[in-house]
C-alpha positions as CSV (number, residue, x, y, z in Angstrom):
1,M,59.5,91.7,111.0
2,H,62.9,90.0,110.4
3,T,66.1,91.9,111.0
4,S,69.4,90.5,109.8
5,D,72.8,91.0,111.3
6,H,73.8,92.6,108.0
7,G,71.2,95.3,108.5
8,A,72.5,96.0,112.0
9,T,76.0,96.3,110.7
10,D,74.9,98.7,107.9
11,W,73.7,101.4,110.3
12,R,76.9,101.2,112.3
13,D,79.0,101.5,109.1
14,E,76.9,104.3,107.8
15,K,77.1,106.2,111.1
16,H,80.9,105.7,111.3
17,D,81.3,106.9,107.7
18,E,79.0,109.9,108.3
19,V,80.9,111.0,111.4
20,F,84.3,110.3,109.9
21,G,83.5,112.3,106.8
22,S,82.0,115.3,108.6
23,T,84.8,115.4,111.2
24,L,87.5,115.2,108.4
25,T,85.7,117.9,106.4
26,G,85.5,120.2,109.5
27,L,89.2,119.7,110.2
28,E,90.2,120.4,106.6
29,R,87.9,123.5,106.5
30,R,89.4,124.8,109.7
31,R,92.9,124.3,108.4
32,K,92.2,126.3,105.3
33,S,90.3,129.1,107.0
34,D,92.0,129.5,110.3
35,P,95.7,130.5,110.0
36,S,96.2,130.0,113.7
37,F,95.2,126.3,113.5
38,R,98.3,124.2,113.8
39,L,99.2,120.5,113.7
40,A,99.7,120.6,117.5
41,D,96.1,121.8,117.9
42,A,94.8,118.7,116.0
43,E,97.1,116.5,118.0
44,G,95.9,118.0,121.2
45,T,92.3,117.3,120.3
46,L,93.2,113.8,119.4
47,A,94.8,113.3,122.8
48,H,91.6,114.6,124.4
49,L,89.6,112.1,122.3
50,Y,91.8,109.3,123.5
51,V,91.2,110.2,127.1
52,Q,87.5,110.4,126.4
53,D,87.6,107.0,124.8
54,G,89.3,105.6,127.9
55,N,86.7,107.1,130.3
56,D,83.9,104.7,129.7
57,Q,83.3,103.4,133.2
58,G,79.5,104.1,133.0
59,G,79.2,102.8,129.5
60,R,78.5,105.2,126.6
61,G,76.5,102.8,124.6
62,E,77.2,101.5,121.1
63,L,76.2,104.7,119.2
64,Q,78.5,106.9,121.2
65,D,81.3,104.4,120.8
66,I,80.9,104.5,117.1
67,V,80.8,108.3,117.0
68,L,83.9,108.6,119.2
69,G,85.8,105.9,117.2
70,A,85.0,107.7,113.9
71,M,86.1,111.0,115.3
72,I,89.4,109.5,116.5
73,A,90.0,107.8,113.1
74,A,89.3,111.1,111.3
75,H,91.8,113.0,113.5
76,E,94.4,110.3,113.0
77,H,93.9,110.3,109.3
78,F,94.0,114.2,109.1
79,I,97.2,114.3,111.2
80,A,98.9,111.6,109.2
81,E,98.1,113.4,105.9
82,W,99.3,116.8,107.3
83,K,102.6,115.2,108.4
84,R,103.0,113.6,105.0
85,E,102.6,117.0,103.4
86,L,105.2,118.5,105.7
87,E,107.6,115.7,105.0
88,A,107.1,116.0,101.3
89,A,107.6,119.8,101.4
90,S,110.7,119.3,103.5
91,S,112.2,116.8,101.2
92,E,111.5,119.0,98.2
93,Q,113.4,121.8,99.8
94,E,116.4,119.5,100.4
95,Q,116.6,118.4,96.8
96,P,119.5,120.1,95.0
97,C,118.6,122.1,91.9
98,P,120.1,120.8,88.7
């Protein structure tokens, strides 16, 4: 049986996309359903994920690296989008009414 490098990359990309999507969906769902969930909460989780990413002395393995990287990317994306929304809402309030 012949395995190409392309096939090996595919499972990595699929796993990253799967974890990114499910993490982002979970964050969005929590934001909509939990009024106590704040931007600072998501930033705190991201900080924890960064620490976890740095703690790899024993070696997590490729799969766990992919999962953690996707979770970090999803949190970064979610936080950036939330900040953009806040900035847009803030600039709309600052606009003078005609």
